[in-house]
N, C-alpha and C positions, 0 to 999 in steps of 0.2 A: 116458489114451491116446486114448479116443474124442474127447475135447474137442480134444486136440492134432491129431488127424487132421482133424477138421472145420475147425479153424482153418487148417491147412495147405491144405486144399481151397479154403477161402474166399479165401486170399491168391492161390492159383494162378488162381482164377476171375477175381478182380479184375484180375490182370495181363493175362489174356486179353482181358477187356473193354476194358482201356485200349489194347490193341494193335489192336482192330478199326478205330477211326477212322484209324489210321496205315495199315492195309492198304487201306482204301477210298481214301485219298489217293494211295497208290502206284498202285493200279489206275486211278484217274482220270487221273493224270499219264501213265501208259503209253498209255492210249487217246486222250488229248487230241490228239496229233499226227495220229492216224488220222482223227479226226473232222474236223479242218481239211483234211487231205489230200483227203477225199472231198467237200469243199465247194468248188465252183469259185469262190466269191466270196472265198476266202482263199488266201494263199500264204505261204511262208517267206521272210523277208528277214533274213539273218544271225542266224538262230535266233529271230527275233521273228515272231509271227503278225500278218500285215498284212491288214486288211480291205479288199476291193476298193472298196467304197463310200467308205471313207475316202480312198483314193488318188485316185479320180475327183473327189471333191469338192475335194480339195486342188489337183488339176490345174486344175479349172475356176475356182476362186478365184484361183489364181495368174495365169490368163490372162484374167480378166474385163476386158472393155473393150479387149482387144488384138486381137480377131478382125477382120480385114479381108479383102480379096481374095475377095469373093463369098461369104463365109460368112453363115449365118443368125444373127440375134440370139439372145441367151440365152432369151428368152421363147418363141421358136419352137422352139428345141431342146427346151425343157421340154415343150412341147405334143406333139412327136413321141414323146418318152420316155413320156409319160403315156398316149398312145393305145396304144402297144405293151403297156404294163403292164396297162391296163384290159382289153384283149381277149386277153391272153396270146399275142400273136403270136410266132412263132419263126423264120420264114424271110423275111428282109427284104432289100430291094434299094434302094440309094441311088444315084440317077443324078445325078452331079455332086458329087464329093467336096470339091473345093477343097482347103483344108488341114485339113479333118477335123472342124470343129465339130459339124455336124449328125450325122455318123457316130458321134462320141463319145457324144452323147446317146442315139442309137438303140442302139448297142452296149451301153451301160450298162444300158438296159432289157432287152436281150436276154440279158445276163449273169444276169438275175433270172428270166427265163422259160425258160432253157435253149436259147436260139436262137443264130443267127449272122447276120451282115450281109455282103452283097456290096456293095461300093462301087466306083464307076467314075470315073476322072479321066483326062482326055486330056493335061493339061499335066504334063510330067515334074517340073518343079521343085515345083509344088504337091503332086504325088503323093509325092515324097520327104519334103517337110515334113510331110505328113499321116502318113506312116509313123512319123516321129519322135514326133509328137504321140500317136499310138495307143500307142506303147511307153511314153511317159512317163505316160500315163493308166492304164496297166496293162490295156489292152483289146485288145491285138494278137491274142489267142487267139479273140476273138469277131468278128474282122473279116477278111474275104477281100478285100483291096484289089487292084484291077486297074488297070493303066496301059493304057488303050485308048480308042478312039473309040466312044462309046456308041451312035452311029448304027449301027455295025456289030455291036457286041457284044450289045446288048440283045436284038435279034431271035434271036440264037443261044443265049441262055441257056436252059437246060432248065426251070428252075423246079422245082416250083411255088413261088409266093410267097404270103404272106398279108399282107404290108405293103410298100408301095412309096412312096418319096419322090422326086419329080422336081424337080430344081433345077439343071438344065443349060440348054442354049440354049432359050429360050422358044418360038422359032418351030418347034421340033421336038416340043413337048409332045404334040400329037395323035398323032404317029407313035410316040412312046414308049408312049402309052396303048394304041394299036392292037396294038403288039408284045407288050405285057405282059398285056393283058386275058385272053387265052385261058389264061395260066399263073397267073392270080390265082385263088386258091381262093374258093369261095362263103363269104361272111362276111369275106373279106379287104378290105383298105382301100388305095386309091390316093390319095396326097396330092400336091399340087403347090404350089410356092412362087411368090410374086410375082404371084398372079392378080389382085390389086387394083392393085398399083403399076405393072404393066407394061401398056401400052396398045396394043401392036403387033397387027398383023393375025393373026399366028400364035396369040397368046393368045386372041383372040376366037374363032377357029376351034376351038381346043381346048375352050373353055368351051361353045360351041354344040354341039359334038359330044358332049361329056360329058352335057349336059342332054338330048340326044336318045336316050340309051341307056335303055331301059325297065328294065333290070336293075341300074342304078346309082342309088343314093340319095345325092345330093350336097348338102352345105352348105358355106358359106364362112365360115371363122373370121376375123372382122374385128377381133378383139382384136390380131391381128398387123397392124402397119402395112403390111406387104407383102401380106397376105392369103394364106391357105392354104386351098385347096379340099380337102375331106375327102369321099371317095366310097367308099361301101360296096357291094360286089358282093352283091346279094341273091339272084341265081340265075344259072345258066349261060346 
């Protein structure tokens, strides 16, 4: 009888042990959707978990070489993305959306830092195209796109910002900087496009003014054919 009882207990224990992996699997499957729901870089698409990085990369691959209409080249977009990631910026401003190439690179980075981008475009057709591009790339939630005249809107924005990219009318760069600088956090970065390729008087005035500011540390990235100025605010 004792042997039989022990044998029965052993069989019961073995059954329980075999059921443990099944229980763990069920618990994992139950909590897996919650894990992805709490991760802003993932979302549900017809029951399939879709990674945001995967969607953005696919979008950029599908549109490679097709960006026209005043958009930045891919290498410059990558530079903006990397600056945001490196410094963990979260409050970004893009002056001059065009159809959204630079905004997509910046918003992609901000999706990883927990931030958001305000981007401004004055041309309605470009603005509408940009909205479609943001949706296709899966980044609409990270972008506050404004159809407006940046001359009027930028001074009215409350801020604060820790990253700014200026790529609108070059003759107004100095004015954009003056409007944004009080709202740029210490440690923040003001970047501007076409500082090497554009030779107009307005660009010269912008660069001279930038160099005159004792609290701004400026370098120019010449790996970009257009030239990108990168200026860090070291103090108020």
